[in-house]
C-alpha positions in Angstrom: 47.3 -176.7 -71.5 48.1 -173.1 -70.4 47.1 -170.3 -73.0 48.8 -167.1 -73.4 46.3 -165.2 -71.4 47.4 -167.5 -68.4 50.9 -166.4 -68.6 52.2 -163.6 -66.4 53.6 -160.5 -68.0 57.2 -161.4 -67.0 56.8 -164.9 -68.6 55.5 -163.6 -71.8 58.4 -161.0 -72.1 61.0 -163.7 -71.3 59.5 -166.2 -73.9 59.3 -163.5 -76.6 63.1 -162.6 -76.1 64.0 -166.3 -76.3 62.1 -166.7 -79.6 63.6 -163.7 -81.0 67.2 -165.1 -80.3 66.6 -168.5 -81.8 68.2 -169.0 -85.5 66.1 -171.0 -87.9 66.4 -171.6 -91.7 64.4 -169.5 -93.9 63.1 -172.3 -96.0 62.2 -174.2 -92.8 58.7 -174.5 -91.9 59.6 -173.9 -88.3 60.4 -170.3 -89.3 56.8 -169.6 -90.3 55.7 -171.0 -87.0 58.3 -169.1 -85.0 57.2 -165.7 -86.6 53.7 -166.5 -85.9 54.6 -167.2 -82.2 56.5 -163.9 -81.9 53.6 -162.0 -83.5 51.1 -163.6 -81.2 53.1 -162.7 -78.1 53.6 -159.1 -79.3 49.7 -158.9 -79.7 49.0 -160.2 -76.3 51.4 -157.6 -74.7 49.9 -154.8 -76.6 46.4 -155.9 -75.6 47.4 -156.1 -72.0 49.0 -152.6 -72.3 45.8 -151.4 -73.8 43.6 -152.8 -71.1 45.7 -151.3 -68.5 45.5 -147.9 -70.0 41.7 -148.3 -70.4 41.6 -149.4 -66.6 43.6 -146.4 -65.6 41.3 -144.1 -67.6 38.2 -145.6 -66.0 39.7 -145.3 -62.5 40.6 -141.7 -63.4 37.0 -141.0 -64.4 35.6 -142.6 -61.5 38.0 -140.5 -59.2 36.8 -137.4 -61.0 33.2 -138.2 -61.0 33.1 -139.4 -57.4 35.6 -137.1 -55.8 34.2 -135.3 -52.6 35.2 -131.8 -54.0 33.1 -130.5 -56.8 35.2 -129.9 -60.1 34.1 -128.5 -63.4 35.7 -127.3 -66.6 34.4 -124.0 -68.0 35.1 -122.1 -71.3 35.8 -118.3 -71.3 32.1 -117.6 -71.5 31.4 -119.6 -68.3 29.8 -122.6 -70.1 30.4 -125.9 -68.4 32.0 -128.3 -70.6 32.4 -131.0 -67.9 31.7 -131.5 -64.4 31.6 -134.3 -61.7 28.8 -135.6 -59.7 29.7 -133.4 -56.6 29.5 -130.3 -58.7 26.2 -131.5 -60.2 24.7 -132.0 -56.8 26.0 -128.6 -55.5 24.5 -126.8 -58.4 21.2 -128.7 -58.4 21.5 -130.2 -61.9 22.0 -133.6 -63.5 25.5 -134.3 -64.9 24.1 -135.0 -68.4 23.2 -131.2 -68.6 26.8 -130.2 -68.1 27.5 -129.4 -71.7 24.6 -126.9 -72.0 24.9 -125.2 -68.6 26.2 -121.7 -68.2 27.4 -121.5 -64.5 26.2 -117.9 -64.3 22.5 -119.1 -64.5 23.1 -120.8 -61.2 24.4 -117.8 -59.4 22.8 -114.8 -57.7 22.5 -111.5 -59.5 26.0 -109.9 -60.0 27.8 -113.2 -59.8 28.1 -113.5 -63.6 30.2 -110.4 -63.9 32.6 -111.5 -61.1 33.0 -115.1 -62.6 33.7 -113.9 -66.1 36.3 -111.3 -65.0 38.1 -114.1 -63.0 37.9 -116.5 -66.0 39.3 -113.9 -68.2 42.2 -113.1 -65.8 43.1 -116.9 -65.4 43.2 -117.4 -69.1 45.3 -114.4 -69.8 47.8 -114.5 -66.9 47.8 -118.2 -65.9 47.6 -117.2 -62.3 45.3 -118.9 -60.0 42.0 -116.8 -59.2 39.8 -117.3 -56.1 36.5 -115.7 -55.8 33.3 -115.9 -53.7 29.9 -115.9 -55.3 26.4 -116.6 -54.0 24.1 -119.3 -55.6 20.8 -118.2 -56.9 17.8 -118.1 -54.5 16.1 -121.0 -56.1 19.0 -123.3 -54.9 18.3 -125.8 -52.3 19.4 -123.4 -49.5 21.5 -120.1 -49.5 25.1 -120.8 -50.1 28.1 -119.0 -50.8 30.6 -120.5 -53.2 34.4 -120.2 -53.2 35.6 -120.8 -56.7 39.3 -121.6 -57.2 40.1 -121.2 -61.0 43.2 -122.5 -63.0 43.8 -122.3 -66.6 43.5 -125.7 -68.3 45.8 -127.2 -71.0 43.0 -127.7 -73.6 42.8 -125.9 -76.9 40.5 -123.9 -77.2 41.5 -122.6 -73.8 39.4 -123.6 -70.7 39.5 -123.2 -67.1 39.5 -126.0 -64.4 37.5 -124.7 -61.5 37.1 -126.2 -57.9 33.7 -125.3 -56.4 34.0 -125.0 -52.6 30.8 -124.7 -50.5 31.9 -121.9 -48.3 28.6 -122.0 -46.3 29.0 -125.6 -45.5 32.7 -124.9 -44.5 31.6 -122.3 -42.2 28.9 -124.5 -40.6 31.3 -127.3 -40.2 34.0 -124.7 -38.7 31.3 -123.5 -36.3 30.5 -127.1 -35.3 34.1 -127.7 -34.7 34.4 -124.5 -32.6 31.4 -125.5 -30.7 32.9 -128.8 -30.0 36.2 -127.2 -28.9 34.1 -125.1 -26.5 32.5 -128.2 -25.1 35.8 -129.8 -24.7 37.1 -126.7 -22.8 33.9 -126.5 -20.7 34.3 -130.2 -19.8 37.9 -129.8 -19.1 37.7 -126.8 -16.8 34.2 -127.1 -15.3 32.7 -129.5 -12.7 30.2 -131.8 -14.5 27.8 -132.0 -11.3 27.4 -128.2 -10.6 28.7 -126.5 -13.7 31.1 -124.4 -11.7 34.7 -124.0 -12.6 36.8 -126.9 -11.3 40.1 -126.8 -9.5 42.1 -126.4 -12.6 40.3 -123.3 -13.8 40.2 -121.9 -10.3 43.9 -122.0 -9.9 44.4 -120.2 -13.2 41.9 -117.4 -12.3 43.3 -117.0 -8.8 46.7 -116.6 -10.3 45.5 -114.0 -12.7 43.7 -112.1 -9.9 47.0 -112.2 -7.8 48.9 -110.6 -10.7 46.4 -107.7 -11.1 46.4 -107.2 -7.3 50.1 -107.0 -7.4 50.2 -104.3 -10.1 47.4 -102.4 -8.3 48.9 -102.9 -4.9 45.6 -104.2 -3.6 44.3 -107.2 -1.6 42.6 -110.4 -2.7 40.4 -112.6 -0.3 40.2 -116.4 -0.8 37.1 -118.0 0.8 37.1 -121.7 1.3 33.6 -123.1 2.0 32.8 -126.6 3.4 29.3 -128.0 3.6 28.8 -129.2 7.1 27.3 -132.7 7.3 27.3 -133.7 3.6 29.1 -136.9 4.5 26.3 -137.8 6.8 23.7 -137.1 4.0 25.5 -139.3 1.6 25.9 -142.1 4.2 22.4 -141.9 5.4 20.3 -140.9 2.3 22.6 -141.9 -0.5 24.9 -140.1 -2.9 22.2 -139.1 -5.3 20.6 -137.1 -2.6 24.0 -135.7 -1.6 24.6 -134.7 -5.3 21.2 -132.8 -5.3 22.4 -130.9 -2.2 25.7 -130.1 -4.0 23.9 -128.7 -7.0 21.4 -126.7 -4.9 24.3 -125.3 -2.7 26.3 -124.2 -5.8 23.3 -122.3 -7.1 22.7 -120.7 -3.6 26.3 -119.6 -3.5 26.2 -118.3 -6.9 23.2 -116.1 -6.3 25.0 -114.4 -3.6 28.0 -113.4 -5.6 28.6 -110.9 -8.3 29.0 -112.0 -12.0 32.7 -111.3 -12.0 33.6 -113.2 -8.8 35.2 -116.6 -9.4 33.4 -119.4 -7.6 34.6 -123.0 -8.0 33.9 -126.5 -6.8 37.3 -127.3 -5.2 36.6 -130.8 -3.7 33.8 -133.3 -2.9 32.1 -130.9 -0.5 34.3 -127.8 -0.8 33.7 -124.6 -2.7 36.1 -121.6 -3.2 35.4 -118.0 -4.0 37.9 -115.4 -5.2 37.2 -111.8 -4.2 39.3 -109.0 -5.6 41.5 -107.0 -6.2 40.0 -105.0 -3.2 41.0 -102.2 -0.9 40.2 -103.7 2.5 40.5 -107.4 3.2 38.0 -107.0 5.9 35.3 -106.5 3.4 35.5 -110.4 2.8 33.7 -110.7 6.1 30.6 -109.2 4.7 30.5 -111.6 1.9 31.1 -114.5 4.2 28.3 -113.5 6.4 25.9 -113.1 3.5 26.7 -116.7 2.7 26.1 -117.8 6.1 22.7 -116.0 6.1 21.8 -117.6 2.7 22.2 -121.2 4.2 19.9 -120.4 7.2 16.9 -121.5 4.9 16.6 -125.2 4.2 17.6 -126.7 0.9 14.4 -127.9 -0.8 14.5 -131.1 -2.7 11.5 -132.8 -4.5 10.6 -135.1 -1.6 12.3 -133.4 1.4 13.9 -130.4 3.1 17.4 -130.5 4.4 19.2 -128.0 6.5 22.8 -127.5 5.7 25.4 -125.1 7.1 28.8 -123.9 5.9 32.0 -123.4 7.6 34.1 -120.7 5.9 37.9 -120.1 6.0 39.4 -116.8 4.6 43.0 -116.1 3.7 44.2 -112.7 2.4 46.7 -111.8 -0.3 49.5 -110.6 0.4 49.6 -110.8 4.2 48.7 -114.7 4.3 50.4 -115.6 1.2 51.8 -114.5 -2.0 51.0 -117.5 -4.2 48.0 -119.8 -5.0 49.2 -122.8 -2.9 49.9 -120.8 0.3 46.6 -119.0 0.1 44.7 -122.3 -0.4 46.6 -124.0 2.4 45.9 -121.0 4.8 42.3 -120.6 4.0 41.9 -124.5 4.6 43.4 -124.1 8.0 41.1 -121.2 8.7 38.1 -123.3 7.7 39.2 -126.0 10.1 39.3 -123.3 12.8 35.6 -122.3 12.1 34.6 -125.9 12.3 36.4 -126.2 15.7 34.3 -123.1 16.8 31.0 -125.0 16.2 30.7 -124.6 12.3 28.1 -122.4 10.7 30.6 -119.5 11.0 33.7 -117.9 9.2 37.2 -117.5 10.4 40.2 -115.6 9.0 43.6 -117.1 8.9 44.6 -114.8 11.7 42.6 -114.3 14.9 43.2 -110.6 14.8 41.4 -110.4 11.4 38.5 -112.6 12.7 38.0 -110.4 15.8 38.0 -107.2 13.6 35.7 -108.7 11.1 33.2 -109.8 13.7 33.3 -106.2 15.1 32.7 -104.8 11.7 29.7 -107.0 11.1 28.3 -105.9 14.4 28.6 -102.2 13.2 27.0 -103.1 9.9 24.0 -104.7 11.6 23.7 -101.6 13.7 23.7 -99.5 10.6 20.9 -101.4 9.2 18.9 -101.0 12.2 19.7 -97.2 12.5 18.3 -96.7 8.9 15.2 -98.6 9.8 14.8 -96.8 13.1 15.5 -93.4 11.8 18.5 -92.8 13.9 20.4 -90.8 11.2 20.1 -87.0 11.3 21.4 -84.2 9.1 23.3 -81.2 10.3 23.9 -78.1 8.3 27.0 -75.8 7.8 26.8 -72.5 5.9 29.0 -71.2 3.3 29.5 -67.4 3.5 30.5 -64.7 1.1 33.8 -63.7 2.5 33.1 -60.0 1.5 29.5 -59.5 2.7 29.1 -62.2 5.2 25.8 -63.5 3.3 25.0 -67.1 3.3 25.5 -68.3 -0.3 25.4 -72.1 0.1 24.7 -74.8 2.8 26.4 -78.1 3.1 24.5 -81.1 4.7 26.4 -83.5 6.9 25.1 -86.8 8.1 25.4 -87.9 11.7 24.3 -91.1 13.6 22.4 -90.4 16.7 23.4 -93.7 18.4 21.1 -94.7 21.3 24.1 -95.6 23.6 27.0 -93.8 22.2 25.4 -90.6 21.3 26.2 -88.5 18.1 28.6 -90.2 15.8 30.5 -88.4 13.1 30.4 -89.6 9.4 34.0 -90.5 9.3 33.3 -93.3 11.7 30.6 -95.2 9.8 30.5 -93.9 6.3 33.4 -96.1 5.1 31.7 -99.3 6.3 28.4 -98.2 4.9 30.1 -97.7 1.5 31.9 -101.1 1.5 28.7 -103.0 2.6 26.5 -101.2 0.1 24.3 -99.5 2.7 25.5 -96.2 1.5 23.0 -96.5 -1.4 19.8 -96.4 0.7 21.5 -94.1 3.2 22.4 -91.7 0.4 18.9 -91.8 -1.0 17.7 -90.9 2.6 20.0 -88.0 2.7 18.8 -86.6 -0.7 15.2 -86.6 0.2 15.7 -85.3 3.8 17.8 -82.4 2.7 15.5 -81.5 -0.1 12.4 -81.6 2.2 14.3 -79.4 4.7 15.4 -76.8 2.2 11.7 -76.6 0.9 10.5 -76.1 4.4 13.1 -73.3 5.0 12.1 -71.5 1.8 8.5 -71.8 2.9 9.5 -69.8 5.9 11.4 -67.2 3.8 14.8 -68.5 4.4 17.7 -69.3 2.0 15.9 -68.1 -1.0 18.1 -68.9 -4.2 20.7 -70.5 -1.9 22.1 -74.1 -3.0 22.2 -77.0 -0.7 25.1 -79.3 -1.1 25.0 -83.1 -0.4 28.0 -85.4 -0.3 28.0 -88.4 -2.8 30.3 -91.5 -2.3 32.1 -93.5 -5.0 29.5 -96.3 -4.6 26.6 -94.1 -5.0 28.0 -92.5 -8.2 28.3 -96.0 -9.7 24.7 -96.8 -9.1 22.3 -96.9 -12.1 20.1 -93.8 -12.9 21.4 -91.8 -9.9 21.0 -88.5 -11.6 17.4 -89.3 -12.7 16.5 -90.3 -9.1 17.9 -87.1 -7.6 16.0 -85.0 -10.2 12.8 -87.0 -9.4 13.2 -86.2 -5.7 13.6 -82.5 -6.3 10.5 -82.4 -8.5 8.5 -84.4 -5.8 9.3 -81.9 -3.1 8.7 -78.8 -5.6 12.2 -77.7 -5.8 14.0 -76.5 -8.8 16.9 -78.8 -9.9 19.5 -76.1 -9.2 18.4 -76.1 -5.6 20.6 -79.1 -4.7 24.2 -79.8 -5.7 26.6 -82.5 -5.0 30.1 -82.8 -3.8 32.5 -85.7 -4.9 36.0 -86.6 -4.0 39.0 -88.2 -6.0 38.0 -87.2 -9.4 40.7 -89.2 -11.0 39.3 -92.6 -9.9 36.0 -91.6 -11.0 36.8 -90.8 -14.6 38.0 -94.3 -14.7 34.5 -95.6 -14.1 32.2 -95.3 -17.0 29.0 -95.5 -14.9 30.3 -92.8 -12.4 31.3 -90.6 -15.4 27.9 -91.1 -16.9 26.0 -90.2 -13.7 28.2 -87.1 -13.3 27.6 -85.7 -16.7 23.9 -86.5 -16.5 23.7 -84.5 -13.1 25.4 -81.5 -14.8 23.0 -81.9 -17.9 20.0 -81.8 -15.4 21.3 -78.5 -13.9 22.7 -80.2 -10.7 26.1 -78.7 -10.1 29.0 -80.9 -9.2 31.9 -79.8 -7.1 35.2 -81.4 -6.2 35.9 -81.7 -2.5 39.3 -81.7 -0.8 41.0 -80.1 -3.9 44.7 -79.7 -3.5 45.4 -83.0 -1.5 43.4 -85.6 -3.4 44.1 -87.5 -6.6 42.0 -85.1 -8.9 44.1 -84.0 -11.9 43.4 -81.1 -14.4 42.3 -83.7 -17.0 39.8 -85.1 -14.6 38.4 -81.6 -14.2 37.9 -81.5 -17.9 36.3 -84.9 -18.3 34.0 -84.5 -15.3 32.7 -81.0 -16.3 32.5 -79.9 -12.7 31.3 -76.5 -11.7 33.2 -76.0 -8.5 36.2 -76.8 -6.3 36.9 -76.9 -2.6 40.1 -75.9 -1.0 40.9 -78.6 1.4 41.1 -77.7 5.2 44.6 -79.0 5.5 45.7 -76.2 3.0 43.6 -73.5 4.8 45.1 -74.4 8.3 48.6 -73.4 7.0 47.3 -69.9 6.3 48.6 -67.3 6.7 52.4 -67.8 6.9 53.0 -71.0 5.3 54.5 -70.3 1.9 53.7 -73.6 0.3 50.0 -73.7 1.5 49.6 -69.9 0.3 51.0 -70.9 -3.1 48.6 -73.9 -3.4 45.7 -71.8 -2.3 46.4 -69.0 -4.8 46.9 -71.6 -7.6 43.6 -73.3 -6.8 41.8 -69.8 -6.9 43.5 -68.6 -10.1 42.7 -72.0 -11.7 39.0 -71.7 -10.6 38.7 -68.2 -12.1 40.3 -69.3 -15.3 37.7 -72.2 -15.6 34.8 -70.2 -14.3 34.5 -72.5 -11.3 32.8 -71.7 -7.9 35.7 -72.0 -5.4 35.0 -72.5 -1.6 37.6 -72.6 1.1 36.6 -75.1 3.9 37.8 -75.4 7.4 38.4 -71.7 8.0 38.9 -71.2 11.8 40.4 -67.7 12.3 39.8 -64.3 10.9 43.4 -64.3 9.6 42.8 -67.3 7.4 39.7 -65.7 6.1 41.5 -62.5 5.3 44.4 -64.3 3.6 41.9 -66.3 1.4 39.9 -63.1 0.7 43.1 -61.2 -0.3 44.1 -64.1 -2.7 40.8 -63.7 -4.4 38.6 -66.5 -2.7 35.0 -65.4 -2.5 33.4 -68.1 -0.5 34.4 -69.6 3.0 33.2 -72.3 5.3 34.2 -73.4 8.7 34.1 -72.9 12.5 34.9 -69.3 12.2 31.3 -68.9 11.2 29.8 -72.0 12.9 30.0 -75.6 13.3 27.5 -77.9 11.5 24.2 -77.3 13.3 21.0 -79.5 13.6 18.0 -78.2 11.7 16.5 -76.0 14.5 19.7 -74.4 15.5 20.7 -73.8 11.8 17.3 -72.0 11.3 18.1 -69.7 14.2 21.5 -69.1 12.9 20.2 -68.1 9.5 17.7 -65.7 11.0 20.3 -64.1 13.1 22.7 -63.6 10.1 19.8 -62.1 8.2 18.9 -59.7 11.2 22.7 -58.8 11.6 22.9 -57.9 7.9 19.9 -56.0 7.8 21.0 -53.9 10.8 24.4 -53.3 9.2 22.9 -52.2 5.9 20.6 -49.8 7.9 23.4 -48.0 9.7 24.2 -44.5 8.2 27.3 -44.2 6.2 29.8 -41.7 7.9 31.7 -39.5 5.4 
């Protein structure tokens, strides 16, 4: 027979309602039984309601105790009246100690005052308070807690506090960020070589093209194909081919600058983005360097393999204005290189290829010229326009080519600068000029006269340039003021932090700096101030218009006045006639240089010139003055 406990809640309720509706006689025994049944049913329903409430309370307690977030209840003095298991673990105490624990005893010094102030604000205003405090040093490990405080409903008033482990949150955040970086790395890099993949390459090339468009410069795209990798895979297996790919990727990366984009484009193809750049022909220097890098065999653990590369080059904007066009044309150029026998490079246009090969031949000849001592220095004097005395000397490099004879700097210095050869050539110029000046002074010539050398932009960006020049002067027993330097295009130089640092260091060391070609270049007045130069050279194109050209006369006067106002040494170069010299002298220019006095001379001839000038001035000074 079923008991009341076996009946469902709905059945009990319906039975109770039915009994209450039944009408029985008061004197009838059935009435007593009827009332008892109603009472029993009511008791069972109440018991069930009580058990439900007790179960809900127990579940609520379990949720509080076993919640993953640490919770505690504090009075206004910071005493813990209740805490869950997470809070006990976080504070390093047992849950039973909660009613005797002051939270401030678990905090680092200073934390108590911050906590009590926040509790007081929460109790007075009812507004949520959030603070950060550090756990005491004796805690399991250094932690920062973020406490979120709310006023509770209890009386006396208390605060409900959530204790968030800020240090743990930060650690988890860092782990998440690291995972995101790993995902980005995986999504944008080739898993075999670690290089950017095609997706990242396309994005970087697109950005480079945008920059080049704004700067009106060129971009070169090099597409490299490993010759014979298919044969290696077929004969030795793909694991060996993978090792070759990894070694090739390292070898390519070693030849490039850190800011160049190198990517694995296909199974045996790599791409390189160069730019923005001034001359697209400079890409041939990089291509040849890569070809040379693969002259040596690739060393694997159990064998050596020779692998060559075929390189195709396309240029922005002439060979394409977008990524797809440049890639397609570089690919076509690469296949032309393969058809020519591999182990070579080819531009998209034959004209560029021919020009690049010629440029590479000149670069090779320049390297040989430096090694064989084919460079020479010629010297041109700077004269005081009033007295005729030599007050300065400019050194000018020439290439004494064994077949072509004497070659001017304008024909080879640009290539030397773009290839990087200008740095060792420049070091040779500084040392040679310093030794020559010391030798002349030993002979009693050019005492107190400064020798000027020209520095290129590439040299001005090299590390420790000023220190090395100063060391050279000390090594040949010359004072630092005996040598000075000329630079061009001051506007672009102030935009280079390394060049600006070198120029300022030169000035600090007592080595004067002059701006060449002033009046026609890109040097601004703001550049003069930032560069702290000590001199200006009036460009020869301005001098050639004197006298008679009103515009050139105005420019020359303006430069001279500017130089006087700033206390700068002003030199007019390219003077060819006495009329030009007189016009400049009348305008206030004190120093001149040019064919009117002499062309640039080799050392022996320049020495004779100096002696002749000295003799002529002595004779002039010895003549009696007529009155």
